[in-house]
N, C-alpha and C positions, 0 to 999 in steps of 0.2 A: 660497640660501645668499651670508652675507657676505666679503667681503676685504676685510681691514685691510692698508692702506701704511702701514709706520712709517719716516719717515725719521729716520736717526742723523746726528749731527754725530759725522763720523768722529772728530776730536777730543777730543770726550767719551768715545767708545768707547775710544781710545787711552789717556786719562785716567785711566779708570776701571780698565781692563787695567793701566795701573803701579802703580796705588794696590793693585790686589789682588795683584800680583807682590812690590811689597813689602811686602802685611800677612803673605804665604806666608814672606816670609824672616826676619819677626820670628818668626814663629809658629815657624819651622824653631830659630833662633838661641834661644829659649825654652825649647822643646823639651829642645833639646841642654845649656842651663846646668841643666836640672832634672836630667836623667838624671848629670851630673856632679852635682851635688850629691848626688843618692842616692847614688851610688857611692861615694863619699867617706863617707857617713854609715854605709852597710852595713860598710864597710872600718874605721871606728870602732867601731862596736858589736862588728862581730867581735874586734877586738882586744882590748877592755875583758873578752869575754867568756875570749879565751885568759889575759889577765893573771888574772882572778880564779879560775878553774880554776888556774893554776899557784899563785897564794898558796893559796889551799885545799890544794892538792895539799902543799905545803910546811910548811901547819900542820899536817898529821898527818889521822889519820882523821876524818871527818866524818858527822853524823847522817842519818839518812834524809829527815827536812828539809830539810837545807842540797843534799843530793841530788838530791831532787826539785824542789826550787826553780832547780837550773844547770838539769837536764833541761825544765823547763816554759821556761826561758829560751831555750835554744835552740829549742823549739818553737814558740815566738812568731818568733824573726829567722827562722826556716825559714819560716812562713809569710809574712812581711812578703817574702821573699824568691819564692816562690811565685805573688804579686799577680801579677806580667808572669813569662811565659815565657822561658827565659833563650834566646837568639839561636842 
């Protein structure tokens, strides 16, 4: 059986650990920024759908094709929302 002993320079280990910690902090910030952007985009899409529904309702009767398109859009938005389960 061979036993290998490695001598590490403690300063290098500490430097690497600091880099790892910094990279994790940057990653956490990046993920937080993406979530904020996604939340904003979702709110904008939901508002646009509500505006569209209100405009259609104010215009009067709609055709089955318009009704189907609205439902398809809602389903698409819901599918996007369902990609990540709500916390």
